[in-house]
N, C-alpha and C positions, 0 to 999 in steps of 0.2 A: 504494500498498500503506500501511497505516498505520505511524504513524512509532515504535510500539512493537515491529513485526514483527522479527524476528531476519533476520540474513544467510542462514540457510537456507531461510527463507520466500521471499526475492527470487529465490534460485537456484531453487527448487520453481517458483514462478510462471513463470521462463525455460523450464524444462523442459516446462512444460504447453503454454507459446506454441510450443516447438519441435514438440510433438506436433499443434499445431492447435488448441489447445484455448483459447479465450477467452472473458472471460466477456461475456454478454449483459446489458451496463447501458449507462446513458449515459457518455460520455466524461467522466473527471477532467478540471475546468477546467485545472487545473495540466500536466496533459499537452498540452492543446490550446496552452495559452499558451508551454510549451517548445517544441513542434513550429513553431508560428507565427513564435515570434522566431528559432529556430535558421536555418529555411529563409528566413526574410525576410534573412538575411547569406549563407547557403550553400544557395542552392536545389537540390533534390533532384528537379525534374521541368522539363523543356524543355532547351533547348539549352545551358545554363548549366551543368545537372548533369553533362553529359556533356564539358563542354568541360576543355582541360588547366586544371589548377589548382583542380579540384573536388576537396573534401576526401572524397567519398564514393568507395567502392570498388564498392558497390552501390546503386543509385537505382532508384525512388523507395524512401526509408526506409519500412519497415514500421511501420506505426502502427496501434494498437490502442487500445480505451478506456483502458488502465490503464498503457500503455507505448509507447515507440518505440522499435526496432532500429536501431542505426547501425552499418553498417561502412565503416571510414575507411581511406583509401589509405593504404598505408605511408609514402608522403611526404608526408602531411597536416601542415600547419603547425601548430606548438604553438599559436598564437592560435586555432584551432578547437577546441583540448583545453581551452585555458583558457574559451573561450566556453561550451562544454558544461559545463564544472566551474560557472562561474558561474552559468549559468541553473538549473542543477540546486539549487543553492545557494539561489538565490533563490526558487526555487518547491518547496523543500523536498520534492525528489525524491530517491530513491536511484538511484545510477549502479553498475552491474554489467558489471565487465569480464570479456567472455566467453572472453578468452585465459587468465587464471588463475582465474576465478571469486570474484576479489576483488567485496566489495559495498561500495561508498563510501557511508555514511549523509550527509544532509545535516547540516552543522556546528550544534551546538546553539546557538541564540540567547542572548545574555545578557539578562537581565530588568532 
C-alpha cells in the first residue's frame, strides 16, 4: 500500500483478502523481500515449518501480491516478533495486528 494510506485502508484491504479478493498485479518487490527474508530464518514449508519451536500456528503463510498473512503460535518467541517488525521497517511495510485491528505504519525516516 502507499505510505499515505490511512489505517482504515489497510484494514479494508485485509477485509478484501478475507473475502478472497486479491489484486491481479505483479508482486510488490518489498513483500517478496519480506517473505524471503522471514522464511529464510523461519521456514513456512517442509519439516521445519511443523517442527517444535516453529513460530507458525498455521503454515504455509498466505502470500499475495501485496501482503503476507502470518498466524503466529501463542508461544512464539519475542525474537520472531522483533524480526517481523525490523523487516517491515526496513522495507517500509505496514503491519496489521489482526487481534485488535491496530495498524503499525513503517517509521518515518529522518532525512
